[in-house]
N, C-alpha and C positions, 0 to 999 in steps of 0.2 A: 590094472590101471585103465580108465575109459579113457576114450580119446577126448572128451570133454573136459576132464581134470587136467590133461598136458597142457592146454591152451589157457592163458590168462589175459584179462584185457589189459591194454596198454594204459599208461599214465595219462593219455590224451583224449581217451574216449573208452567206449566199451567194445567188446568182441562183436564183430558184425558176420563173422563166419568162419569156416574152415576150410583149409585147402588140403588137397592129397597129390602125394608124389607118385608118379605112374612112371614106368619103364617106357620109353620111345624110341626104340631101335637101341643104338648104343649110348643113348644119352637118357636123362631123366628130363620129367616135365611136371608143371603143377596144373591142377584141375581147378578152376574157379568156378562156383556155382553161380546161377542167373542172378540171385539176389546180390552176391557180392559184385558182380560185374557192374550191376544196375547201379548199386551205390556208389562204385568208383566212377561210373558214367565212362566206361569203356566198352568195346566190342572185339569181336574176334578180328585179329590182323593189328589190332594197336598196339603201340610199345609202351611197356612198362619200365620204369627204371628202379633199380635195386640199390638201396645205401644201407650201410651198416648204422645201427643205432647204440649208443652209449652203452645199453646193456647187453650188448652181444647180438641183438635180434637183427632181422632184415625187415626194412620197409619197402613196400613197393607202392610207387606212384606214376601217374600217367603224366606228372610234370617233370621236366628235367631240372634237376636241381641246379646245374651250372648255369643254366638260363635264366633261373630265378635270381641268383647270386648277381648276374650281370645286370638284370633289370632292377635290382636293388641300387647298386652303384649307379646307374645310369639315372635312376629318380634322384638319388641325392645330389648328383651333379646338377641336373635340371632345376632343382629346386634352389641349390646355391648360386647358380649362374644364371637365374631367370631372366633378370634385366638384360645381361648381356646376349642372351639366345633370343630374346624379344628383340633387340635392336639388328641382330644378324637377320631375323626372318623378314624385316622391312624390305 
């Protein structure tokens, strides 16, 4: 089985690249190509957040999913209480 046939595109987009798992001391690490890093807008030293997908996969993102959830709650609160917040800002 070729490496290409093991990786299927996700439902949100198309396949952008592959990653390789390498042994690093007593741990393992993944190698991202320059193209994948450029598309993700990340560089060496940046933090990636791993979340599990419903289909059993892993999603890597440079954005903290907990922060995104908190911001969504804050946006809803600011929209709902816009007038009160405007009065408090005076």
